[in-house]
C-alpha positions in Angstrom: 0.0 0.0 0.0 1.2 3.6 -0.6 2.9 5.3 2.3 0.4 7.3 4.3 -2.7 5.1 3.7 -4.7 4.6 6.8 -4.5 0.9 7.7 -6.1 1.0 11.2 -8.1 3.5 13.2 -9.8 3.8 16.5 -12.9 6.0 16.8 -14.1 7.5 20.0 -13.0 4.7 22.3 -14.5 4.9 25.8 -14.1 2.7 28.9 -15.0 3.0 32.5 -14.2 0.9 35.6 -16.4 1.1 38.6 -17.7 4.5 37.7 -14.2 5.9 36.9 -13.6 7.0 33.3 -10.4 5.3 32.0 -10.7 6.3 28.3 -12.7 9.4 27.2 -13.2 9.5 23.5 -9.8 8.3 22.2 -9.4 8.4 18.5 -6.2 7.7 16.4 -5.1 6.5 13.0 -2.2 4.2 12.0 -0.7 4.9 8.5 1.3 2.7 6.2 5.0 3.3 6.3 4.9 5.2 9.6 5.7 4.5 13.2 3.1 6.0 15.5 4.3 6.6 19.1 1.5 6.2 21.6 2.9 7.9 24.7 1.8 8.8 28.2 2.6 8.2 31.8 1.9 4.8 33.4 -1.9 4.7 34.0 -2.7 7.1 31.2 -4.8 4.4 29.5 -2.4 3.2 26.8 -2.8 -0.5 27.4 -6.6 -0.2 27.8 -6.7 1.6 24.4 -4.8 -1.2 22.7 -6.9 -3.9 24.3 -10.1 -2.2 23.1 -8.6 -1.9 19.6 -7.8 -5.6 19.5 -11.1 -6.7 20.9 -9.5 -8.0 24.1 -11.6 -5.7 26.3 -15.1 -4.2 26.2 -15.9 -0.6 25.8 -17.6 2.0 23.5 -16.4 3.1 20.1 -15.1 1.2 17.2 -11.7 0.1 15.7 -11.2 -0.7 12.1 -8.3 -2.6 10.4 -8.2 -2.2 6.6 -11.7 -0.7 6.9 -13.3 -3.6 8.8 -13.5 -4.6 12.5 -10.9 -7.1 13.4 -13.4 -9.9 14.1 -14.7 -9.6 10.6 -11.5 -11.0 9.2 -11.2 -14.8 9.0 -7.5 -14.7 10.0 -6.8 -11.7 12.3 -3.2 -12.7 12.6 -2.7 -11.8 8.9 -4.1 -8.3 9.5 -2.5 -7.2 12.8 0.4 -8.6 14.9 0.5 -7.6 18.5 3.2 -7.8 21.2 1.5 -7.2 24.6 4.3 -8.2 27.0 5.5 -11.7 27.7 5.1 -14.8 25.6 1.8 -16.8 25.9 3.4 -20.2 25.8 4.3 -23.0 28.1 7.7 -22.3 29.8 9.0 -25.7 28.9 8.2 -25.3 25.2 11.2 -24.6 22.9 11.2 -21.5 20.8 11.0 -23.1 17.4 8.2 -25.5 18.5 6.2 -22.7 20.1 6.4 -20.5 17.0 5.5 -23.4 14.7 2.4 -24.1 16.9 1.3 -20.4 16.6 2.2 -20.4 12.9 -0.2 -23.3 12.3 -3.0 -21.4 13.9 -2.6 -18.5 11.4 -1.9 -20.6 8.4 1.8 -19.8 8.1 4.3 -22.5 7.0 7.1 -23.8 9.2 9.6 -22.1 6.9 8.2 -18.7 8.0 9.3 -19.6 11.6 12.9 -20.1 10.6 12.8 -17.0 8.4 11.7 -14.9 11.3 14.1 -16.4 13.7 16.9 -15.3 11.4 15.2 -11.9 11.0 15.1 -11.2 14.8 18.6 -12.7 15.3 17.5 -15.8 17.3 18.4 -18.6 14.9 20.9 -19.9 17.4 18.4 -19.8 20.3 15.6 -21.8 18.5 16.2 -24.8 20.7 16.0 -22.9 24.0 13.0 -23.3 26.3 10.9 -20.2 26.7 11.8 -20.2 30.4 15.5 -19.9 29.5 15.1 -16.6 27.5 16.4 -13.3 28.7 14.0 -10.4 28.6 15.5 -9.1 25.4 15.3 -12.5 23.7 11.7 -13.0 24.9 10.8 -9.6 23.3 12.3 -10.8 20.0 10.4 -14.0 20.1 7.2 -12.0 20.7 8.0 -9.8 17.7 8.6 -12.9 15.6 5.3 -14.3 16.7 3.5 -11.1 15.8 5.0 -11.2 12.3 4.2 -14.9 11.5 1.1 -13.9 9.5 3.0 -11.1 7.7 0.4 -8.6 8.9 0.3 -5.0 7.5 -0.3 -3.6 11.1 2.1 -4.2 14.0 1.1 -3.1 17.6 3.5 -3.2 20.5 2.7 -2.3 24.1 5.7 -0.9 26.0 8.2 -3.1 24.2 11.2 -1.4 25.6 10.3 -2.1 29.3 13.3 -3.6 31.1 15.5 -3.7 28.0 19.2 -2.7 28.1 20.4 0.1 25.7 21.7 -2.3 23.1 18.4 -4.1 23.0 16.5 -0.8 22.7 18.6 0.3 19.8 18.0 -3.0 18.0 14.3 -2.7 18.6 14.3 0.9 17.3 16.2 -0.1 14.1 14.0 -3.1 13.6 10.7 -1.2 13.9 11.9 1.5 11.6 12.7 -1.2 9.0 9.2 -2.7 9.4 7.7 0.7 8.7 10.0 1.1 5.7 8.5 -2.1 4.3 5.1 -0.4 4.3 3.7 -1.6 7.6 1.8 0.7 10.0 3.6 0.3 13.4 2.2 1.5 16.7 4.4 1.6 19.8 3.1 2.5 23.2 5.7 3.8 25.7 6.2 6.1 28.7 9.7 6.7 27.5 9.0 9.8 25.6 12.7 10.5 24.8 12.8 7.2 22.8 9.9 8.4 20.7 11.9 11.4 19.4 14.2 8.9 17.7 11.7 6.3 16.7 8.3 7.7 15.8 7.1 9.6 12.8 3.9 10.6 14.5 3.0 10.8 18.2 -0.4 10.5 19.9 -0.1 11.9 23.5 -2.5 10.4 26.0 -3.1 12.1 29.3 -5.6 10.9 31.8 -7.6 8.9 29.2 -7.8 11.7 26.7 -5.8 12.5 23.6 -3.9 15.7 24.5 -2.0 16.0 21.1 -1.7 14.0 17.9 0.7 15.2 15.2 4.1 14.5 13.5 7.0 14.5 16.0 8.6 17.4 14.2 5.5 19.5 14.7 5.3 18.8 18.4 9.0 19.6 18.8 8.6 22.8 16.9 5.8 23.8 19.4 8.1 23.2 22.4 11.0 24.9 20.8 9.3 28.3 21.5 9.8 27.5 25.2 13.5 27.1 25.0 15.6 28.7 27.7 18.7 30.7 26.9 21.3 31.0 29.7 23.7 34.0 29.6 26.4 35.5 31.7 27.2 39.2 31.3 28.5 42.0 33.5 25.6 44.3 32.2 22.4 42.4 33.0 20.3 45.6 33.3 21.1 46.7 29.8 20.6 43.3 28.3 17.2 43.0 30.2 16.0 46.2 28.5 17.0 45.0 25.1 15.3 41.6 25.7 12.1 43.2 27.0 11.9 45.5 24.0 11.9 42.4 21.7 9.2 40.6 23.6 11.4 38.3 25.7 11.9 37.9 29.4 15.1 37.9 31.4 15.2 36.3 34.8 18.4 36.8 36.9 19.6 33.5 38.6 22.5 34.9 40.6 25.6 36.9 39.9 26.1 37.7 36.3 23.9 34.8 35.1 20.3 35.0 33.8 17.7 32.9 32.0 16.0 34.3 28.9 12.7 33.0 27.5 10.8 34.1 24.4 13.9 34.5 22.3 16.4 32.0 20.9 20.1 32.2 21.4 20.7 33.6 17.9 18.4 36.5 18.6 19.9 37.1 22.0 23.4 37.1 20.6 22.4 39.6 17.9 20.8 41.8 20.5 23.8 41.8 22.7 26.1 42.6 19.8 23.9 45.5 18.6 23.6 46.9 22.1 27.3 46.6 22.9 26.6 44.1 25.8 29.5 41.7 26.3 28.5 38.1 26.8 30.8 35.7 28.7 28.5 32.7 28.3 25.6 31.8 26.0 23.8 28.5 25.8 20.3 27.2 24.9 18.3 24.3 26.2 15.3 23.2 24.2 12.5 21.3 25.9 12.0 17.7 24.9 9.0 15.7 24.0 8.9 14.6 27.6 8.8 18.3 28.7 5.9 18.8 26.3 4.0 15.9 27.8 4.5 17.1 31.3 3.3 20.5 30.5 0.1 19.0 28.9 -0.4 16.8 31.9 -0.1 19.8 34.3 -2.6 21.8 32.2 -5.1 19.0 32.2 -4.7 18.5 36.0 -5.3 22.2 36.5 -8.6 22.2 34.6 -9.9 18.9 35.9 
């Protein structure tokens, strides 16, 4: 399918437990050739959203995969592959045998198992029992299992949990490669910094509601206006006047140092040069995607 085609979508998902609203009108789309990061703090409702989308929990709203509900497809494993944490297999079963059993259920040949074991780098571990796998190896087996039916949609719930940096990098590169093949990939995570490197688009979930949904670059451009410039100068009063005239704000932080908001470091540098203000230090710190999420969460809390 062409890149950008909508392969899966959730519409107005709602869910309540014991009178407490867990999801409140969550909608999102997954597009071919893109990694969609589904981010939010633990308890924001990410797993519940995924379970509703896959038909593993009850709630309101609808989810469509290739234009149809998942239960309308005769072989759901050929439409969407999911990694929801852990491997649903007997601990004594060996990796290859486990995957062959799952493959039989979705109509995939045994050769597909060996192909995927090579793809995820576990050909040498095919004879291990599931109970012998490290966390990183188990995650790779789960991904291989999800891909057995060669589905166009791949959904992973917190796949980086507990992984070491090497395993996280492998996972990031692997998922980018899956999107490059035309799949729609959805990854939920509370590690927002990781999404800056992995995702094309981000859906930010806060307290059961979608707080933002856009390309990562757009979100980062929104937070870049909140960057903080740190300066050191022997003439803070004159620099403060110049900054204020250009719509910025200077906040002294002790001695010759100050923080400036509302202007980036290039504009501050130009102002100082034009006004004859010597600068002994100039640096800029831009907020991250995590900073953006925290600001959204605080805003929601203040209006709840």
